[in-house]
N, C-alpha and C positions, 0 to 999 in steps of 0.2 A: 515476746517469748515464743518459742516454737511449740506448736501444739501437735501432739502425735495422735493419730487415730486410735492407736493402741500403744500404751507405754511398752518399752522393751521388756521382754520376759526375763525373769531371773534365770541364771545359768543352772540353778538347782532344779528348775521345773522339768518334769519328766514327760510332759505332753509333747505332741508333734510340734516342732518349731514353727514359728510364724514370724516373718520379718515385719517389724513395725514400720509403717510408712509415715514419714515426717512431712508435715506441711510447713513450707517456708513462711516465716512471719512476714517477710517482705511481699510474698505472693498473696497470702490470705491472712491478714492481721487478725489477731484475737480480739473479739469485740466486747468482752465482758470485764475488762479491767485486769491489770497486772497483779500477780501474786509473787512477791519476792521471797526467796529463801526456801521455797517448797517445790521440789521437782515433780515430774509426772509420776514417777514410781511411788513417791510418798502419797500423792493424791489418790492414785489407784488403790494402794493398800488401805488407805483411810476410808475410801469409798466402800471397799469390800467389808471392812470392819463395821462401818455404820449400817450397811445393808444387812450383814449377817445378824447384827444385834437387833435390828428392827424386825427381822423375819425369824427370830430364834424359835418362836412358837409355831411356825408354819411347818407343814410336812417336809421332811428331808433336811431340816435344820436342827433337829434335836428334839422336836416335840414328841410327846408320847403317842399321839394318835395321827400317824402319818396317813395321808390320803393319796391315792393313786390317780393318775390322769391317763385316759385312753383316748385314741383318736375318735372324734365324733363332732358333728356340726353343733354349734351352740353359740350363744352370745351372752354377754353380760356387761355390766358397766354402763357408763353414760357418755362415752366419747372415746376418741382415739387414745389408746394407751391406758384405758381404765378397765378393769374387769377381765376375767379369764376368758379364754377363747372357747372353752367348752366346760360343761359340768365336770366336777371331780367325782370319780367313781372308784369303788373297790378299795383295797388296802395296799396297792403297789405304789411305785414311785415314778411311773411314766408320766409324760406330758402330751397334751394334744398337739397335733401337727396340722390342723386346719385352722389358719389364722384369719380372724376377722380383720385385724389391723392391716395385715399384708394385703388383703383383698381391697380394703378401703384405700390404701396407699398405692395400689397398682403394682405391688411387688410379687414376684413369682415364688412359688413354694419350692423348697429344695428337694423334697422327697427322698431324704437320705436317713430317715429316723431310725430304721431298724439296724443299719450298719454303723451309723454315726453316733447315736445317742445311747450307747450301751457301755456298761462297766463290767470288767471281768473280776467279779468278787464272789464270795460265798453266798449261797442261797438263803442262809439263815439270817433273819433280820438282825440288825446291829443291836448289840447289848447296850444297856445304859452306860456301861463303862466306855464303850466305843463312842457313845454320844457325848459324854461329859468329860472324858479325860483321856481316852485312848486314841484320839485322832479322828479324822473325818473319813467317811467312806469315799474319798476322792480318788483321783487318778494315781496310778503307780504306787499304791501302797497295798500290802498283802494282808489277808486274813486267813489263818490256817483252817480253812473250811473247804468243803468240796467246791471246786471252781465251776462257775457257770456265768452266762451273760444275761444281764437284765437292763431295762431302761434306766438311764441316769436320772437322779433326782435333780430338783431345781438347784439345790445347794451345790451339787457336784458340777452342774453345768456352769453356775456362776463362778465357782472357784477356778474352773478350767478357763472360762472366758476372761476372768480378771487376772489370770496367771499368778495366782497366789500359791506359795509353796505349802507343802504339807506341814512343815514346821511352824510357819506363821499361822496356819489354820488351827493347829493344835494349841498354840499359845493363846489364840483368841478364845477358843472353846474353854480352856482352863480358866481364863479371866472371867468369862461370863458365869461359869459354874461357881467360882468362888464368890463372885460379886452378888449373885442372885440366890445364894443359899438362904432359904427361908422366905424369899420374896419373889417367887417365880412370876407373879402377876405384875411386877413392876414395869411401867411403860418405858419404852426406849428413849423417849425425849427427856426422861428424868435422869438418864445415865450420862455422866460426863466421861465418855469412853476413854480418851487419852489418859485422864487422871486414874481411872480404874486400872488401865493397863500398867501404868507406872507403879501403882500400889501393889498389884497382884503378881507381876512378873519380876523375877529376880535375875541377877546376872548369871546365875548357875544354869538357867534354862536356855542360855545362848551358847553358841559354839565357842566364843572367846570374848574377852572384855571389850575388844574393839567393836565387834558386831553389836554388843549390847549398847555401847556408847552411841553408835550411829542410830540405833533404834530409839534410844532415849531422846536424842536430839530431835528426831522426827516428831515424836510426840510433843515435846516442848515447843517446837516450831508451830505445830498445829494449834496449841493452846495460845501461843503468842499471836498468831494470825487471827484466831477466832475471838479472843478476849481483848487484845490490845490494839492490833492494827486494823482489823475490820469487824468491830463488834456490831451486832444488830441494834443495840441500844447505845446511843452516843455516850462516850466516856468523859467524865470530868477530869481535867488535867490534875486536879488536887487529890485524886483518889489514891489513898495510900496503898490499897491492895494492888492497884495497877503498878505502882512504883516498886513495891516489894516483889511482885511477880516478874517484872522486867529485870530486876537485879538478880533474882534467882535463876532466870533463864540464861542471862549472860554468864553467870558463874559456871554454867554447865558446858561452856564452849571448850574449856581446857580439859576438864575431866568430868566423868559421869557423876551426877548427883547421888548422894546416899539416899536411897528410897526405902531404907529399912523402916519398920513400923515406928520406932521410937526416935528417929533422927529428927533433928531440928529443921533441916532443909525440907524434909517431907511434910512436917507439920505446917511449915510456912507455905509450902506449895499448895497443900490441900486447902488451907484457910483462904488463901488468895483466890484460887480457882473457883471454889465454891461460892465465895462472896460475889465474885464478878459474874459468874454464870447465872446466879439466881436473882439478878436484878430485874426490875420492871421499869416501864416508862414513867409510871407515876409513883413508884416506891411501894406500891401495895404488894402483898404476897402473890406469887405466881406458881402455877403448877408445871411449868416447863422451864427447863434450864436453857440458856442461850450461849452455846459455845461454838456452834458450827453453822449458825443461820445468818451470819453477817455477809453482806455482798462485798466482794465477789467470791469469797471463799466457798460459800454454799454452792454457787453455780459451777465453780471449778470441780468441786467434789461430785456434784450431780452429773455433770457432763462426762467425767471419768467413768461414772457408773453406767451411763447410757451407752458408752462405746462397747459395752459387753454384748450388745444385741447383734454384733456383726460376726459372721462366721470366721473362725481363725484360719481355715484353709483357703477361703476366698473372701477377702475382707470387703469386697464390693457387694456381698450378699448378706441379707438379714436372716437371722435364724427363724425357723418356723415357729419356735417357742416364744416369739417376741411378745405375744399377748400375756402369757403367764409371767414372763420376766418383768414386763412393765408394770403389771399388777402388783408384783412383789416390791418393785422399786417405789411404788406409791407409799409404802409403809415408811419410807425414809423422809417423806415430806415434812412431817412434824419436827423432826430433828434438824433438817436443813432449812426449814423456812420456805419450802417450795409450795406453790399452789398450781392449779391447773394451767392458767395462762403462762406461767414461767416454764412449767413442764413442756407445754406445746412449743414454746419458743426455743427451748433447749433442744428438744427432739428435732425440730426443724433444722437447727444449726448443725446438729450432729450428722444428720443425713446429708446435708450439703457439704459439710467438712469432709465426710467420708468419700463423697463423690470426687472431691478435689484430691484427697490423699491417695486414692486408688488409681490415679492416672486419668481421671475424667473420661472413662470409657463406659460406665454403666448408666444408661439413660433412665433406668427404673429409679435410681436414686434421685435424679432430678425431678422425675414425676412425683415421687414421694415427697420431696422437698416442697414442691408446688402445692400438693394436697395439704401439707402441714401449714404452709403459708396462708392458705385460705382459712384454716382454723385460727391462726394468729391474727389475721385480719378481723375476724369476728371478735376475738378477745380484745383487740385494740379499740374497738368501737364501744366497748362496755362503758357505761357512765361511771362505774365504781372503780375504774382502773387507777392504779397508784402511779405517782410521778416517776418513781424509780423504775417501774416496769416500762413506762413509756420511753424513758431514756434507753433502756435495754433494747427495746424494739427498734428505736431509731438507729442505735449503733449496729445492731445485727443486720437490719435491712440495708443500711448504708454500706456495710462491708460487703454483703452479697451483691448489691447493685454495682459497687465499684469493681469488684472482682469480675463479675459477669460482663460489665461494659468494657473492661480491659480486654477481654476476649472478643467481644462483639465489635469493638472499635478497630480490631485487626483480625477479623474472622477469617481472612485468607490464610493467615498463619496458624490460626487455632483450629480450623476445621477443614475437612476435605470431603470428597464425595461419600466416603464410607462413614463419616461421622455427622452427616447432615441431621440425623435424628437428634443428636445432642444439641445441635444449634436450634433445632425446632422446639426443643423442650426448654432451652435456656431463655429464649425470647419471651415467652409468657411469664417465666419466673422473674425476669428483671422488670417487666412491666407491672407485675403484681407488687413487687417490692417498691417500685417507684410510686405506685398508686397509694400504698400504705404510707409512704413517706410524705406524700403530698396532701393526703386527706386525713389520715388518722393521727399522725404525729407532727402535724404541720408546725406547731410552735417550736418544738425541739429542733426540727430541721432548719427553721429560720435562724435559730441561734447558731447552729453549726455552720450555716452559710456565712454568717457574719464573721466566724472564726476562720473561714477558708476551708471548711470541711466539706460535707456532702453538698453536691450541686444537683439541683433538680431542674429539668427542662420544663419551662413554663408551658411550652407548646404541647408537651405530652407525647409528641410523635418523634421518638428517638431513632427510628429505623433509618431515616434519611441521613442522620448524623453518622450512624454506624456504617452505612454504605460509603459515604464520602470519606470517612476516616480510614476504613479498611482498604478502599481502593488506593488512597494516597499511600498507605503503608505498603501495599503490594507493589505500587509503582516505585516507591523508594527502594524496595528490594531489587527491582529490575535495574535501577540506577546503580545500586551497590554491586550487583552482578556484572554490570557493564563497566564498572570502575569509573563512573561519571564524576564521582566526588573529587577525584584528583585531576580531572581534565581542566585545561585552561581554555577550552573552546577554540583551539586551533583547528581550522576547517579540515586540514588533511588528516588530523588525528581522530576526529570524531565522526567523520562522514559514515564510515562503516558501522560504527557503534550506534549512530542515530537511526540508520536504516534497520539495524537489528532490533533496536528498541521499539521502533514502530511496529515491527512484526510481532514482537513479544507483547506489546500493548494490545494489539489486535487479538492475540491468543488469550490474553487476560480478559478482555471484554467478552469474548465468546465463552470462556470458562465461566465467567460471572453469570452470563445469561443461562447457560446450560445447567449449572450446578446450584448456584445460590439464589438466583432471582425468584424461582418458583416458591422457595421457602419465605423469602422476604416479602413477596407480593401479598401474602396473607395480611401483612401489616402496613404495606405501602402500595398504592395502586400503580406506581411507576418505578418500581425498584430497579428494573433493568435500565430505564431511561436515566434515572439519577446516576447509576454507575457509569453509563456512557458519557454523560455530561462531565462527571468528575474526571474520567480518564482523558476526555477531550481537553479539559482545562489543564491537567497535569502535563500532558505532552505539549500542549500549546505554550505553556510557560517556558518549558525547556527549549522548544523550537524558537521562541522569541529570543532567548539568550543566544542560541546558535546563530540566528540570523544577524544579531547585533555584531557578531564577529566576522560576518561574511562581507568582504569588501569588493568581491568580484564574482562573476558567474563562473562556475566550473561544473564539470560532469558530476562531481560528488555532490555539490549543492543541489543540482537538478534531481539527483537520485533521492536525496533527503526530502525535497519538497514534493516530488511525485509520490513517494511512499507516505508522506504526511497527508497528502490529498486522498490517497486510497483509504488510509485509516479514518480520516474525517468522514468520508462517505459511509463507511461501515458503521461508525458510531451514530451518525445522523439517522441511518436506517434503523438502528436499534431503538432510538428514541421514537421514531415515527411508528414503528410496529408496536412499541409498548404503550403508546399514547392513544391507540385507536379507541379505547373505551373511556377515555377521559372526557370530561365535560367540555373543556376548552381545546381538546385535541392535542394537548401537550404544548400549547403555545407558551405557557408560562416558563416551563423548564427549557424549552428550545431557545428562549431569549437569553438564557445563561450561556449558551454556546457562542462564544465570540469566534466568528469564522477565521480559519487560518488564512483565507484569501490567497491560496497557493497560486492560482492563475495570475492574480494581480501582482504578487511578489515576483513570480517568474517573469512576467512582462516587464516589470520595473527593472529587474536584474538584467534582462536582455537589453533594455534601452540603456541601462548603465554600462553594460558591456560594449554596446555600440559606441557610446560616448567616449569610453576609455580608448577604444581603438581609433576613433577619430582624433582624440587628443594626441595620441602617438603620431598620427598622420600629420597633425599640425606642427608637432615638434620636428618631424622630418622636413616639412615645408620650410620652417624657420631656419633649420640647419642648411637647407639648400640656398636660401637667400643670403646666408652669411658666408658660405664657403664655395658656392658653385663658380667655376672658372670657365665653363663651356668648352672644356677640352675633352674630346672623346676618349673613352676607355681604350678602344682598339678600333681597327678598321672594320671588324665584324659588328661592332656596336658603336656606330658613329653618332651617338646621341649622349645627352648629359647623364652622368652617373646618378645625379639626384633624382632624375625622372625614373630611372630603374629602381631606385630605392623606394620611391613613392608608390609606384605601381606594383612592386613586389609586396609592399605592405598592404596595398588594396586587395591584391589577389589572395594573400594569406588571410586577410580578414574575412573575405567572402568564403574562402575554403573552411576556415574555422567556424564561421557562422553556420554553415550547413552541416558541420560535424556535431553541432550541439544536438543532443538527443531529445529534440522537441519538435512538435509540429510548428513550422514557421509560418506566421500569417503574412499575407501579402502586404499588409500595412507596415509590418516590421521590415520587410524587404525594401519597401520604398523609403522607410526611415534611413536604413543603411545606405541605400543608393543615393539618397539626397545628401547625406553627409559626405560620402565619397565624391559625389559630383561637386560639392562645394569646395572640397580640397583641390580637385583637378582644376576647377575654374580659377581658384586663387593661384595655383601653380602656373596655369596658362597665362594669367595676367602678368606674373613674374617673368615668364619667358618672353612675353611680348613687350616688356619694358625695355626697349632698345632704341628709343628715340623715334624720330620721324624722318621722312624723306626730305622735308623742307630744310632740315639742318645741314644737308649735304648739297643743296642747290646753291649756285652762286648768286650773289646779289645782282639784281638787274642794274646795268649802268644807266646813267642819265641819257635821254634822247638828245642827239646832236645831229647837225647836218654835215654831210661830207664836204671836205675842202680839198680840192685837187692839189693845192700847193702847201698842204700841211707838212710840218717838219717830219712826221713819221713817214710820209710818202717819199720825201726827199732822201731820207736815210735808207729807206728800203731799196730805192733805185740804185743808190751807190753800192749797196751790199749785194746786188744780184750777180755780179761777176764771180763771186766766191764759189769755190767748188763744193763747199759744204753749206747746204742751205740751213735755214733756221730750224726747220723741222728735224734735219739730221743731227744738228748739234744738240737739240733738245732730247733726241731719242738715243743719243750715243750711249747713255747709261742704261738703256732698256734693251739694247741689243747685244747679243753675244755671238758675234759672227753672223750667220744666217738663221740663228735659232733664238728668237726673242723669248725672254722669260715672261711669265704671267705677272701681272701687276697686282694681283689679289693680296690684300693685306691680311695680317693675323686677325684684325678685328672683324673683317668681312667673313673670314673663314669661321669665326666663332658664331656669326649670325647664321651661317649655314648649319652649324651644330644645333642652334636654337630651332631652326626649321626642321631638322631631322627629329629633334626632340618632340616637337608638336605632332609630327606624323606618328612617332612611336606612341605618344599618349593616345592618339586617335585609334590606333590599332588595338591597344590594350583595353581601351574603353569598350570597343565592340566585343572583345573577348569576354570582359566582365559582364556586360549586359546580357550576352548569350548565356553565360553561366547562371545569372540570376533568373532569367526568363524560362530556362528549360529545366530548372531543378524540380524534381518530383516532390521535394519536401515542402514546397510552398502551398499553403492553404488559401484558396481564393477568398478575397474579402467580400463581405456583403455590402460594404459601403463604397461610395465613389469619391474617394479622397482626391483623385488625380484627374478631375474632369478637364483640366486644362491640357492634359497630355493625351496623346493619341492612344487608341486601344492597344493593348499588349499584343500586337500582331507581329512586331519585329523586336529583335533583341535590343536595338539601340534606344528604345523608348525610355529606358531608365535614365539615360544620360543625354537626352536631346539638347538640353540647354548647354551642357558642357561641350558637346560635339559642335554645336553652332559657334560657341566661343572659340574653340580650337580652329575652326575654319576661318573665322575672322582674324584670329591671331596669325594664322599661317599666311593669309593675304598680306597682313601688315608687315610681318617679318620679311617676307619675300620682297616686298616693295622697298623696305628700308635697305635690305642687303643689296638689291639691284642698284638703287641710287647711290649707295656708298661705293659699290664697285665702279660705277660709271663716272660719278662726279668727284669721287675722292681718289680711289685707287687708279683710275684711268684718266684722271683729269689732265695729266701732262700730255697725253696723246690725242685727246678729244677737245675739250673746251679750251684748254690753254693754247693749243697749237694749230688746230684745224682751221685752214683758210686765213691764217694770220698773214698779213701783207698782201697777198693775192692768192687766188684760187689755184692757179696753175702750179705754183711752187710748193703748195702745202696741201696736197690731196689726202684722201682718207686711208690709203693703202696701209701705211705703217700702223695706224690705229686699229685697222681690221686684224692685222696679224696679232697684236696684243690681245684684242678682244677674243679671238679664237682660242688663244692660250688660256685666257681667263674662263671661257666657257668650258674648256676641257677640264680644267681644275674643278670648276663647279660641278660638272658631271661626275667627277671622281669622288667628291666629298658628299654631295647631297644624295640622299636615298632616291631610289627610282620613283617612288610615288610623289616625292616632293619636286622632282625635276621639272615637269611640265610648267607648273606655276612659276618656279624660279626662273626658268629660261624666258618665259613670257614677260615677267617683270623686268628682266635685264633688257629684253627687246624694247619694251616701252620706255625704260630709262634711257636707252641708247637713242631712240627716236627723239625723246625729249631733249637730250643733249645736242643732237643734230639741229633741232629747231632753235635751241638757245644760241648755237653758233651763228645761225643765219639771222636771228632776230634780236639777239641781245649780246652780241659778241664784242661790244665796246668799240673804241676808236681804232683798234688794231685791224679791224676787218672792213673792207670796202668791196662792193660788188658792182659789176657792170652787167648789162643785159647779156653780153656775150658769155658770161660765166655760167649761164643757165644750163648749158649742155653738160659741162663738167660736173656741176653740182648734182644734176639729175643722174648722171652716171655713177657718181659716188654713192648716192642713196640706194640705187639699185644694188650696188655691191654690198651695202650694209644689210639690205633686205635679204640678199642671198645667203648671207652668213647664218641668219636665223632659220631660213627655210631648209638649210642643209644640216643644221646642227642636230646631233643625236639621231635617233631612228624615229623620225616623225614626231618628235616631242612637241613641235609647234606646226600645225597644219598650215598650208599656204594661204588658205582663206583667212585665217586669223592674222597672219602677217600682213596680208593685203588690207584687211580691215583697219588694223592699227596704223598702217602706213598712209592711209587716205589723208589725214591731216597734214603730214609732212609733204606729201606729194602736192597738195593744194597750195602750200606756201611756196614750194619750189616752182610751181607753175606761175605764181605771182612774179617771181624773179625773172621770168621770161617775157613778161609783158613790157610794153613801152611805158616810159615815165608818164606821158600824157594819159594813157589808159589807167595807170595806177592812180593818178591824181583825180581823174573823173570818178573812178570806182570809189575812191576814198571819200570824195565829197558826198556821193549819194548815200553810202552806208553810214557815214558819220552823221548826216542830217537825219536819216531814218532812226539811228540809234538814239539820237538826242531828242527826237520828236519835234524838230522845228520845220520839217518838210524841206522846202527849197530855201537856199540862202539868197536873200535879197540884196539890193544895192546897199553898200555900207555895212553889211553884216559880215561877221567873221565865222569861220567854221569852229565849232567847239572842239576842245582837246579831248579825244576819247580816253576813257580810263584804261589802265593796264589791268587786265583780268588774269593774265597768265594762261588763258585758254586759247591758245593760238589756233587761228582758223582763217582761211582765205577770205571769208566774208566778215571777219572781225575788223572794225576800223583801226584798232590799235595795231593789229598785225600788218595791215596795209601801210600804216604810217611808219612802222619800223622798217618795212622793205624800202620805203622811200628814203628813210634816214640813212640806210646803208647803200643807196644807189649813188654812184659816183658820176653825176652829170649835172649840167648847169640848170636844167629845168627843175630837177628835184631840189637842188640847192636853193633856187629862187623861190619855189613854192613853199618850202619849209621856213625860209627866212621871212617871206611876206605874210604867211598865214599864222605862224606860231612863234616867230622871232627866235627860232632855235639857234643856239650858239654854234660856232664853228668848232670843228675838232682841232686840237693843237698838235 
């Protein structure tokens, strides 16, 4: 049920209006048990009726010897709420305005007595008629006397505070006057007030029958609550009086009971009420009737009475006359079954409830509540306490504790800088309540815990729980503000929100330290540290969720991580500063802070980013292997398009790498360079996968001796008169008039593109290495991870291995291209036709014309930087082909000693081609050096057969290690090494095999039994 601090005033009340403040039951539950069917207005009016009846003989309530109260210091009674605040003096009706109770509770005085507590009435004292039948000297009623202002009586103050109408007050006075005729000394606890009101008041004394019926129902409901529903003495179910009373009350729902003196219903009602009220526990006679002392009815009524101590103009303030009012209320205890412990508990509750009801702004009410709680703590320790009282204490303390902790568990929402005093007062209040629950009503609390009710922190230190809970609450508010609840953790959507959240979390931490921590530090030595750890955990949990959705590095992710790192540093610093005075230096709480490991995460993301880029590079490489045709994109880009794509990717990767807003360590640069280098090496291997030169070289024919009468020679001699020689016939398809076409095939041209591609890779690698080495973003490493590399003095150091690989691949491709050009594309003019038949009729001139055209085409296709090596390799292949013609030309070639001059002349022409090609692409010294071997072999062809045989015998014996050939010994057959040289026995042997004379033929037949040519 909703409990009001003051029930709503009647619209007939003529006093200054006051808005009653309602306390929501859900916010502050009523701890004393429910009371069905009786609203707050009924309780308030009943409380006033009981109060007035109990105080009827006191000054101002109708007594004959009214005493006056004047301001003066004084004391009386034996505790809070007992005894007047000052002695009573004179014959007036004023009250003291110096309150011992307010001073004890820490409440300030209002100091408005002269203007506030005055009544505009006649100066003549009220007549007996006025006291007993003509109404009360309350507010807004007139007396035809000379008007003046005087202090209000206690009766007037209470009627005003309880918002009782003049009509109700008059009816009450009439009832008491009629009831107590002849028995003015009758005690209040012997009067069954609702029954007397029903007996004495008739319908004619009300405005209309409906008003009377409602009033009658209220009185009957009170009797039902006090005698049937909540009796102080347990009621037997077979009690006939209870049954008849219940039936009588039910019959009044439809229409009012006939309460005339001789009516049957009234006689029945009186008999039942009297019989039930005057019962005792043991059946013995009693001097007190029990109609309003059953729990919780009595507490409801008494609390309604206690609410009258608050000022109507400002309900957060207590009247200065509280001492006198509470002393008067004490007179109701016998009727309501109240004792001092219950009074203290109820007063404490009323003070706390009023603090809540008035907007939680008056710190004095909290201080007063704490003072009364100390009184209650003392009462709860008494050995003679009753079980019912203990349960009441447990319920009230539990309610206060739960309400207070609800605020403290989210104090960021409940308090601010201007209300820190309230928080400072609320903390000791909740700790006192907790202590009472744990120590004084422990058994009851344990029972409640079993039911899922009040929970008690066994550790006793709840401040840490408050800090953690409130910071989580405040952090949740930040999430709600940033609309995090609806986010799906898409990186693009939440990056800005996370950065903002970190900023707001930092502000929250600083606010906690500046505003709340100094209050909480009274109760916890590391309040700010606990707050910092809590916020660190909250943001860390969210950051972990964010990172779970991060699949790649981005500027947004870096911003989030960097801001998180800054936040972590601030929170750690808070913990360090707050733990300076702790015994363990705050190590225990610091261990709760699971590091964000921002640097490690960024490093891992950077490495992941590098791996993703390298993975794309591998995809590019695989695509090249599957689709590359080695056709240039254009004349300006005479290299493979796949190489362009790969190096573009590499350059873009390096560029994006240095655009990442981070300090890049040298180790990471090397990681990236290593990955790119591996890609380039793989691609280089792919480019160099073009076969070998051996695949284009002709197979060496078997060694035979020259036969002057061979069929080939005879056929050749018959064919010499023809005008078209064999060489011209063979070359007819290669000549177009006087302008021979180059014989370079498409396959060889594609090798040239491979060669260009390798040089393109090399140039791009140098550019990349320069970018890496000169970037100002690189942070030097303190470790020496790359000790096998040279010092970073040149830009190429990052790709040394790749550059070396490209150099080797360039050499290989140049060699393969040259051998293909010479032995495949130019085979028809070199190896197949040169010197076939005889030397004179098959000279080298036609082959040189084709060679020059091929070299021109090579220069047109191959890039400038690749040309020197390419031309050199063609020269070496050409020289190799010339040697093959001389030494492994097969049976179609025979030479005589006289051919030496022509062969020597042809080779000089071949050398001249390379010396004059390009603009110094091959220097003459290089040509001469490469020509030395050929010239040595040509020189052998000019020697006599006898000299050749002698030289052969010497070098063959030396090579075989047998020294000199003795009698009966044969010369060993020298192995074919392919490394032609004038001192090589196999080379000399081949010269002899091609020598067309009898001496050579006889030597070969006798020594090695070589077969004749056919």
